[in-house]
BATORKE-438980 format. One line per field, with one value per residue (C-alpha): x, y, z; residue in three letters; residue number from 1. Coordinates in nm, 4 decimals. Layout:
N
c1 <- c(X,...)
c2 <- c(Y,...)
c3 <- c(Z,...)
aa <- c(ALA,...)
i <- c(NUM,...)
This chain:
427
c1 <- c(1.1687,1.0105,0.9849,1.2286,1.4842,1.4327,1.4710,1.7841,1.9460,1.8544,1.9776,2.3200,2.3658,2.3438,2.4035,2.7132,2.6040,2.2488,2.1761,2.2314,2.3356,2.5382,2.3319,2.0313,2.2061,2.1345,2.5043,2.4940,2.1979,2.2096,1.9324,1.7830,1.6951,1.3288,1.2136,0.9300,0.6480,0.4469,0.4102,0.1229,0.1335,0.3402,0.3207,0.5179,0.4161,0.6770,0.6645,0.5283,0.2324,0.3464,0.2822,0.5212,0.5150,0.8023,1.0665,1.3169,1.1183,1.3528,1.6294,1.4589,1.2763,0.9281,0.8377,0.4783,0.4605,0.4647,0.2624,0.1067,-0.1833,-0.0822,0.2784,0.1689,-0.0648,0.2164,0.4530,0.1973,0.1099,0.4787,0.5452,0.2610,0.4407,0.7737,1.0274,1.3387,1.4371,1.7987,1.6919,1.5581,1.2011,0.9714,0.9694,1.3455,1.3006,1.0069,1.1927,1.5109,1.3088,1.1391,1.4773,1.6172,1.3040,1.3481,1.7247,1.8373,2.2002,2.1209,2.1245,2.1867,2.1268,2.2206,1.9989,2.1644,2.0503,2.1669,2.3068,2.6415,2.6587,2.5646,2.8417,3.1227,3.0215,3.0234,3.3786,3.4979,3.3349,3.4967,3.8367,3.7844,3.6665,3.9477,4.2313,4.3066,4.2997,4.2608,3.9247,3.8148,3.5435,3.4400,3.4900,3.1629,3.0004,2.8994,2.8693,2.8208,3.0745,3.2970,3.6689,3.7390,3.4831,3.5616,3.8146,3.6803,3.3336,3.0025,2.6927,2.7594,3.1347,3.1198,2.8793,3.1057,3.4228,3.5807,3.6534,3.8535,3.7619,3.9948,3.9953,4.0351,4.3759,4.6141,4.6538,4.2859,4.2988,4.6039,4.4039,4.1206,4.1601,3.9327,3.8202,3.6031,3.2414,3.1516,3.5234,3.6161,3.9728,4.0357,3.9187,4.1286,4.4369,4.3903,4.3377,4.6380,4.8602,4.6901,4.4599,4.6001,4.5559,4.2034,3.9404,3.6400,3.5008,3.2011,2.9812,2.6403,2.4848,2.3014,2.4862,2.2654,2.5229,2.6766,2.3350,2.1631,2.4154,2.3127,2.5645,2.6590,2.5281,2.7409,2.9458,2.8139,2.8637,3.2208,3.2790,3.1231,3.3516,3.6636,3.6134,3.5457,3.8625,4.0733,3.8949,3.7637,3.4201,3.1707,2.9593,2.6588,2.5472,2.1710,2.0924,1.9172,1.8171,1.7020,1.3232,1.3022,1.4069,1.2587,1.1306,1.4762,1.6637,1.9214,2.0309,1.6919,1.6904,2.0338,2.0520,2.3705,2.4434,2.6500,2.8494,2.7338,2.4434,2.3917,2.0445,1.8831,1.6120,1.3085,1.3847,1.3084,0.9977,1.1356,1.2706,1.6397,1.7158,1.9782,2.0938,2.3776,2.3603,2.4902,2.6424,2.5978,2.9667,3.0621,2.7941,2.8806,3.2054,3.0094,2.9950,2.8624,2.8924,3.2316,3.5253,3.4389,3.2828,2.9802,2.7075,2.4351,2.2085,1.9204,1.9824,1.6526,1.4604,1.0949,0.9468,1.1782,1.1266,0.7492,0.7712,0.9936,0.7643,0.4559,0.6340,0.7595,0.4156,0.2556,0.5162,0.4059,0.0687,0.0149,0.1269,0.3090,0.6357,0.4700,0.2616,0.5728,0.7503,0.4556,0.4507,0.8262,0.8152,0.5368,0.7556,1.0565,0.8493,0.7276,1.0804,1.2022,0.9267,1.0264,1.3955,1.3216,1.1885,1.5103,1.8647,2.0113,2.2498,2.0398,2.0374,1.7714,1.8790,1.6455,1.6236,1.2840,1.1663,1.5151,1.6300,1.8476,1.8019,2.1587,2.2543,2.4995,2.4759,2.5340,2.5274,2.6813,2.8574,3.1256,3.2603,3.4666,3.1477,3.0491,3.3183,3.0841,2.7782,2.6283,2.5594,2.4809,2.1903,2.0725,2.0640,1.8421,1.6264,1.5912,1.4713,1.2395,1.0763,1.0638,0.8737,0.6195,0.5803,0.8053,1.0731,1.3741,1.6932,1.8933,2.2021,2.2715,2.4554,2.1633,1.9046,1.5383,1.2694,0.9087,0.6548,0.3383,0.1540,0.2348,-0.0631,-0.0588,-0.1756,0.1198,0.3622,0.2141,0.2312,0.6013,0.6891,0.4783,0.6670,0.9988,0.9068,0.8329,1.1576,1.3709,1.2164,1.3287,1.6800,1.7188,1.6527)
c2 <- c(-0.3066,-0.2540,0.0938,-0.0149,-0.1157,0.2113,0.4157,0.2248,0.3075,0.6740,0.6736,0.5463,0.8636,1.0788,0.8599,0.6414,0.2859,0.4099,0.3837,0.5888,0.2949,0.0034,-0.3035,-0.1610,-0.2250,-0.6032,-0.6693,-0.9656,-1.1345,-1.0123,-0.8574,-0.5107,-0.3335,-0.2627,0.0969,0.1269,0.3753,0.3166,0.1058,0.0254,-0.2079,-0.5140,-0.4478,-0.2535,-0.1560,-0.0977,0.1518,-0.1203,-0.1800,-0.5162,-0.5787,-0.7518,-0.8737,-0.6830,-0.8466,-0.5614,-0.2971,-0.0215,-0.2294,-0.2292,0.0953,-0.0110,-0.2159,-0.0881,-0.1450,0.1177,0.4386,0.3688,0.6180,0.7619,0.8107,0.9719,1.2027,1.3070,1.3740,1.5798,1.7852,1.8570,1.9468,2.1990,2.3837,2.3938,2.1352,2.2709,2.5599,2.4937,2.5708,2.3731,2.2398,2.0799,1.7508,1.7028,1.7137,1.4732,1.2165,1.2440,1.1795,0.8775,0.7289,0.7692,0.6118,0.3013,0.2647,0.2911,0.3141,0.6343,0.9286,1.1918,1.1684,1.3652,1.3425,1.3210,1.2315,0.8731,0.5608,0.6233,0.9695,0.8293,0.5669,0.7902,1.0538,0.7917,0.6913,1.0535,1.1047,0.7909,0.9045,1.2519,1.1206,0.8667,1.0505,0.7271,0.6554,0.2828,0.1099,-0.2523,-0.3710,-0.7118,-0.8733,-0.8673,-0.5983,-0.2783,0.0569,0.2828,0.4163,0.6128,0.5739,0.3917,0.1217,0.0173,-0.2438,-0.5962,-0.4457,-0.6201,-0.5222,-0.3952,-0.3953,-0.7670,-0.8415,-0.6788,-0.8421,-0.5149,-0.5528,-0.2296,0.0704,0.2834,0.6331,0.5178,0.6434,0.3730,0.5679,0.5196,0.1490,0.1067,0.2314,-0.0168,-0.3695,-0.6477,-0.9281,-1.2298,-1.2076,-1.4660,-1.5319,-1.3665,-1.4995,-1.2884,-0.9800,-1.0571,-1.0916,-0.7401,-0.5893,-0.7774,-0.5959,-0.2567,-0.2264,0.1081,0.2608,0.1394,0.4125,0.1984,-0.1342,-0.1142,-0.4097,-0.4941,-0.6881,-0.8969,-0.8844,-0.7962,-0.7081,-1.0462,-1.1966,-1.2400,-1.3709,-1.3802,-1.3515,-1.6644,-1.6729,-1.4460,-1.2995,-0.9444,-0.9442,-1.0641,-0.7670,-0.5377,-0.6728,-0.6584,-0.2968,-0.1930,-0.3680,-0.1733,0.1628,0.1467,0.2691,-0.0074,0.0976,-0.1069,-0.0302,-0.0720,0.0984,-0.2222,-0.3742,-0.0635,-0.0755,-0.3787,-0.6851,-0.5357,-0.2006,-0.1376,-0.3060,-0.5811,-0.4359,-0.5249,-0.8625,-0.9694,-0.7742,-0.5850,-0.2135,-0.0022,0.3149,0.4577,0.3355,0.4259,0.4235,0.4626,0.3073,0.2450,0.5526,0.7725,0.5880,0.5564,0.9108,1.0089,1.0197,0.8675,0.9168,0.8378,0.8533,0.7077,0.7943,1.1583,1.2078,1.0913,1.2839,1.6038,1.6081,1.6866,2.0505,2.2967,2.1563,1.9979,2.0153,1.7239,1.8838,1.7491,1.9435,1.9003,2.1450,1.8953,1.7211,1.6886,1.7700,1.8303,1.6023,1.3112,1.3578,1.3589,1.0237,0.8832,0.9964,0.8518,0.5199,0.4775,0.5626,0.2950,0.0424,0.1079,-0.0563,-0.3673,-0.6935,-0.5384,-0.7253,-1.0550,-1.0230,-0.9543,-1.2525,-1.4825,-1.3778,-1.4185,-1.7652,-1.8665,-1.7692,-1.9524,-2.2664,-2.2514,-2.2183,-2.5080,-2.7288,-2.6541,-2.6936,-3.0431,-3.1411,-3.0604,-3.1937,-2.8471,-2.7126,-2.4475,-2.2567,-2.0267,-1.7823,-1.5416,-1.3067,-1.1440,-1.0003,-1.0100,-1.3198,-1.4615,-1.7676,-1.8876,-2.1280,-2.3194,-2.5845,-2.3454,-2.2380,-1.9080,-1.7621,-1.5407,-1.4216,-1.7395,-1.9462,-1.7687,-1.9392,-2.2184,-2.0053,-2.0654,-1.7098,-1.8436,-2.0463,-1.7476,-1.5373,-1.7975,-1.8177,-1.4385,-1.4211,-1.7181,-1.5440,-1.2163,-1.3865,-1.4988,-1.1472,-1.1790,-0.9125,-1.0405,-0.8364,-0.8550,-1.0001,-1.3132,-1.1179,-0.8955,-0.9665,-0.9454,-0.7883,-0.8581,-0.5924,-0.5800,-0.5352,-0.8894,-1.1210,-1.4948,-1.5382,-1.3331,-1.5473,-1.8711,-1.7398,-1.6602,-2.0082,-2.1744,-1.9754,-2.0655,-2.4345,-2.4076,-2.2259,-2.4617,-2.7630,-2.6161,-2.5466,-2.9049,-3.0592)
c3 <- c(-1.4843,-1.1437,-0.9972,-0.7243,-0.9878,-1.1734,-0.8565,-0.7624,-1.0982,-1.0536,-0.6938,-0.7974,-1.0035,-0.6916,-0.3831,-0.3306,-0.4025,-0.4416,-0.0671,0.2463,0.4650,0.3197,0.4155,0.2308,-0.1023,-0.0854,-0.1395,0.0999,-0.0696,-0.4278,-0.6292,-0.6283,-0.3028,-0.2409,-0.2185,0.0298,0.0179,0.3345,0.6455,0.8778,1.1740,1.0814,0.7071,0.4489,0.0979,-0.1731,-0.4595,-0.6891,-0.4582,-0.3175,0.0520,0.2931,0.6509,0.8058,1.0260,1.0003,1.1859,1.0691,1.2341,1.5721,1.6524,1.5417,1.8492,1.8248,1.4502,1.1773,1.1981,1.5356,1.5580,1.8962,1.7890,1.4616,1.6525,1.8879,1.5960,1.4047,1.7134,1.7758,1.4111,1.4150,1.6943,1.5108,1.4000,1.5713,1.7941,1.8854,2.2401,2.5395,2.5375,2.7927,2.5963,2.6452,3.0207,3.0051,2.7949,3.0036,3.3187,3.1583,3.0681,3.4186,3.5669,3.3529,3.3891,3.7539,3.6378,3.4459,3.6861,3.4180,3.0445,2.7337,2.4234,2.0807,1.7292,1.6726,1.8339,1.6658,1.8196,2.1589,2.1486,2.0253,2.2823,2.5570,2.4647,2.4632,2.8019,2.9449,2.8212,2.9615,3.2976,3.3442,3.1723,2.9856,2.6111,2.5415,2.5002,2.4851,2.2485,2.1161,1.7773,1.5871,1.8011,1.6243,1.7983,1.4999,1.2547,1.4917,1.4203,1.7472,1.6651,1.3083,1.4119,1.3551,1.3624,1.3114,1.1111,0.7576,0.8102,0.8861,0.6011,0.3464,0.4755,0.5875,0.9590,0.9409,0.7292,0.5191,0.6600,1.0192,1.1423,1.2600,1.5828,1.6616,1.5829,1.8050,2.1037,2.0455,2.1830,2.0593,2.2885,2.2054,2.3127,2.5783,2.6429,2.9723,2.9505,2.6389,2.8288,3.1342,2.9139,2.7752,3.1193,3.2572,3.0068,2.9709,3.2729,3.3928,3.0455,2.9646,2.9806,2.9000,2.7911,2.5576,2.4681,2.3274,2.6188,2.3600,2.0304,1.7359,1.4757,1.3981,1.4253,1.7616,2.0154,2.3843,2.6676,2.8586,3.2163,3.4334,3.1449,3.1783,3.5549,3.5069,3.2764,3.5344,3.8072,3.5902,3.4841,3.8425,3.9553,3.7039,3.7300,3.3729,3.2675,3.1853,2.8855,2.7806,2.4266,2.4581,2.1282,2.0173,2.3501,2.5352,2.5954,2.3643,2.5647,2.8835,3.0087,3.1540,2.8715,2.9076,3.2409,3.3864,3.2131,3.3400,3.6641,3.5772,3.6081,3.3681,3.4362,3.1027,2.8878,2.5225,2.3696,2.0285,1.8085,2.0367,2.2491,1.9474,1.8342,1.4811,1.4525,1.4670,1.8389,2.0654,2.4214,2.6572,3.0321,3.3523,3.6862,3.7825,3.8647,3.5142,3.3222,3.5075,3.3088,2.9904,2.8784,2.9757,3.3288,3.2658,3.0234,2.7872,2.4813,2.2973,2.1198,1.8583,1.6781,1.6600,1.9938,2.1793,1.8616,1.9592,1.6943,1.7812,2.1552,2.1016,1.9219,2.1960,2.4769,2.3052,2.2412,2.5980,2.7370,2.5202,2.6342,2.9934,2.9300,3.1459,2.9864,2.6899,2.7350,2.8240,2.5060,2.3010,2.4601,2.3866,2.0215,1.9912,2.1456,1.9083,1.6142,1.7605,1.8210,1.4628,1.3280,1.5405,1.3987,1.0403,1.1305,1.2597,0.9175,0.7293,0.7292,0.6726,0.9376,1.1113,1.4377,1.5835,1.8575,2.0347,2.3294,2.3662,2.0371,1.8766,1.6897,1.4110,1.1919,1.1241,0.8465,1.0676,1.3394,1.6251,1.8887,1.7832,2.0864,1.9297,1.5971,1.5653,1.5347,1.2142,1.0069,0.9016,0.8256,0.4790,0.3683,0.0205,0.1609,0.3626,0.0447,-0.1237,0.1883,0.1952,-0.1651,-0.1182,0.1763,-0.0153,-0.2967,-0.0357,0.0997,0.4067,0.4519,0.6476,0.7046,0.3788,0.5523,0.7576,1.0249,1.1265,1.3936,1.3013,1.5171,1.6059,1.6968,1.9008,1.5709,1.4521,1.4963,1.5607,1.2026,1.0801,1.2779,1.1484,0.7932,0.8413,0.9654,0.6967,0.4331,0.5978,0.5800,0.2090,0.1354,0.3427,0.1720,-0.1605,-0.0320,0.0934,-0.2476)
aa <- c(MET,THR,GLN,SER,ALA,ASP,LEU,PHE,GLU,LYS,ALA,LYS,GLN,PHE,ILE,PRO,GLY,GLY,VAL,ASN,SER,PRO,VAL,ARG,ALA,PHE,GLY,ALA,VAL,GLY,GLY,THR,PRO,ILE,PHE,PHE,GLU,SER,GLY,SER,GLY,ALA,ARG,LEU,ARG,ASP,VAL,ASP,GLY,LYS,GLU,TYR,LEU,ASP,LEU,VAL,GLY,SER,TRP,GLY,PRO,MET,ILE,LEU,GLY,HIS,ALA,HIS,PRO,GLU,VAL,VAL,GLU,ALA,VAL,VAL,ALA,ALA,ALA,ARG,LYS,GLY,SER,SER,PHE,GLY,ALA,PRO,THR,ARG,ALA,GLU,VAL,THR,LEU,ALA,LYS,MET,ILE,THR,GLU,ARG,PHE,PRO,SER,VAL,GLU,ARG,VAL,ARG,LEU,VAL,SER,SER,GLY,THR,GLU,ALA,CYS,LEU,SER,ALA,ILE,ARG,LEU,ALA,ARG,GLY,PHE,THR,GLY,ARG,GLU,ARG,ILE,VAL,LYS,PHE,GLU,GLY,CYS,TYR,HIS,GLY,HIS,GLY,ASP,SER,PHE,LEU,VAL,LYS,ALA,GLY,SER,GLY,ALA,LEU,THR,PHE,GLY,MET,PRO,SER,SER,PRO,GLY,VAL,PRO,ALA,ALA,PHE,ALA,SER,LEU,THR,HIS,ASN,ALA,ARG,PHE,ASN,ASP,ILE,ALA,SER,VAL,ARG,ALA,ILE,PHE,ALA,THR,HIS,GLY,ARG,GLU,ILE,ALA,ALA,LEU,ILE,VAL,GLU,PRO,ILE,VAL,GLY,ASN,MET,GLY,LEU,VAL,PRO,PRO,LYS,PRO,GLY,PHE,LEU,GLN,GLU,LEU,ARG,ASP,LEU,THR,ARG,GLU,HIS,GLY,ALA,ILE,PHE,ILE,LEU,ASP,GLU,VAL,MET,THR,GLY,PHE,ARG,VAL,ALA,ARG,GLY,GLY,ALA,GLN,GLU,LEU,TYR,GLY,VAL,ARG,ALA,ASP,ILE,THR,THR,LEU,GLY,LYS,VAL,VAL,GLY,GLY,GLY,LEU,PRO,LEU,GLY,ALA,TYR,GLY,GLY,ARG,ALA,ASP,ILE,LEU,GLU,LYS,ILE,SER,PRO,GLN,GLY,PRO,VAL,TYR,GLN,ALA,GLY,THR,LEU,SER,GLY,ASN,PRO,ILE,ALA,THR,ALA,ALA,GLY,ILE,ALA,THR,LEU,LYS,LEU,LEU,ASP,ARG,PRO,GLY,VAL,TYR,SER,GLU,LEU,GLU,ALA,LYS,SER,LYS,ARG,LEU,GLU,ASP,GLY,PHE,ARG,LYS,VAL,MET,ALA,ARG,THR,LYS,LEU,ALA,LEU,CYS,PHE,GLN,ARG,VAL,GLY,SER,MET,ALA,THR,PHE,PHE,PHE,THR,ARG,GLY,PRO,VAL,GLU,SER,LEU,ASP,ASP,LEU,SER,GLY,VAL,ARG,THR,ASP,LEU,PHE,ALA,ARG,PHE,PHE,HIS,GLY,MET,LEU,GLU,ARG,GLY,ILE,TYR,PHE,PRO,PRO,ALA,GLN,TYR,GLU,ALA,PHE,PHE,LEU,SER,LEU,ALA,HIS,THR,GLU,GLY,ASP,LEU,ASP,ARG,ILE,THR,GLN,ALA,ALA,GLY,GLU,VAL,LEU,ALA,GLY,LEU,ALA,THR)
i <- c(1,2,3,4,5,6,7,8,9,10,11,12,13,14,15,16,17,18,19,20,21,22,23,24,25,26,27,28,29,30,31,32,33,34,35,36,37,38,39,40,41,42,43,44,45,46,47,48,49,50,51,52,53,54,55,56,57,58,59,60,61,62,63,64,65,66,67,68,69,70,71,72,73,74,75,76,77,78,79,80,81,82,83,84,85,86,87,88,89,90,91,92,93,94,95,96,97,98,99,100,101,102,103,104,105,106,107,108,109,110,111,112,113,114,115,116,117,118,119,120,121,122,123,124,125,126,127,128,129,130,131,132,133,134,135,136,137,138,139,140,141,142,143,144,145,146,147,148,149,150,151,152,153,154,155,156,157,158,159,160,161,162,163,164,165,166,167,168,169,170,171,172,173,174,175,176,177,178,179,180,181,182,183,184,185,186,187,188,189,190,191,192,193,194,195,196,197,198,199,200,201,202,203,204,205,206,207,208,209,210,211,212,213,214,215,216,217,218,219,220,221,222,223,224,225,226,227,228,229,230,231,232,233,234,235,236,237,238,239,240,241,242,243,244,245,246,247,248,249,250,251,252,253,254,255,256,257,258,259,260,261,262,263,264,265,266,267,268,269,270,271,272,273,274,275,276,277,278,279,280,281,282,283,284,285,286,287,288,289,290,291,292,293,294,295,296,297,298,299,300,301,302,303,304,305,306,307,308,309,310,311,312,313,314,315,316,317,318,319,320,321,322,323,324,325,326,327,328,329,330,331,332,333,334,335,336,337,338,339,340,341,342,343,344,345,346,347,348,349,350,351,352,353,354,355,356,357,358,359,360,361,362,363,364,365,366,367,368,369,370,371,372,373,374,375,376,377,378,379,380,381,382,383,384,385,386,387,388,389,390,391,392,393,394,395,396,397,398,399,400,401,402,403,404,405,406,407,408,409,410,411,412,413,414,415,416,417,418,419,420,421,422,423,424,425,426,427)
């Protein structure tokens, strides 16, 4: 028995399912989850000493790679001064200012501890600001595990075939309307019926939780125009895309402006940190300035803010995003070459350093297009890559992520391994 297998058996005695987040359990691909011990650059090492090229990147935060020396130095320096005070610090102000400089739509920002917390707080704020209760989200999008969101949700909820979760009150679900991503007509239909009652529309500008699904040209602007027309708050969930697809996130990439933006992952440099921000008149409704309550003992934690500040400073280096784009394109080109050599139904979708390798013809534009996906083939592909030391997300419906630490040699090794595995699947 491997040490990972042993640890998993022990974990199940104390932790539900043996993991602290569902997709980690390998339920979508089978087998025993890997317990990791360390990471450096683009590589991970498990408790049995095996090394892997990492394409998960802690589900997105590790854009610089693991244990970047300057981020580690910033974290250690902050920890030496104290891990938490439950009081304001200089670092909170610094990070908040950095966020507003990168996102013109964010005039005020509140730091929290996770992307889930950012999204559920944004919805409460939108409801408090508008005096309305209904929200619109999209099938297959995932905004964390808040009650309002677990209605035809993506990510782990989609992987495990549970689009709605027990424990979510029917009253919450009744206030959540699901539209189809990339289908503006489905959104217009909801607003035509409930427009005066809709507090907010929330969407991942680039979906990463039913696999990588980019918006059709003009789709985000149509959402922006529609929400403005009906007086609803337009929330862009940039937990994944913020600081990853561009310095100013998807809003910079697509030239659209949100009323409220939610952030996580990269903004915390791999530590637990999230944020939500937007128009000053909306954010001023948050306590203590306004009546909409939200609080957090560890919000603005000095260690997490130190990691976030160091990460964003490093991403300001000249040519960082063009380098990341070049590496991502090299990987895509490699995958397309191996795809051309097989008769399997495959589809590769990418925006910047986020991508998904779907086992279907594609293109995948909404949740409806996932009906023909061969998750069984993906599971075999995952384990074939794992045997060759390549760590993909352990679920078909999760985007994978590149980092600045990946070398051209790493990328070529990944596509060579993919070619070998696909050749075996085709026979």
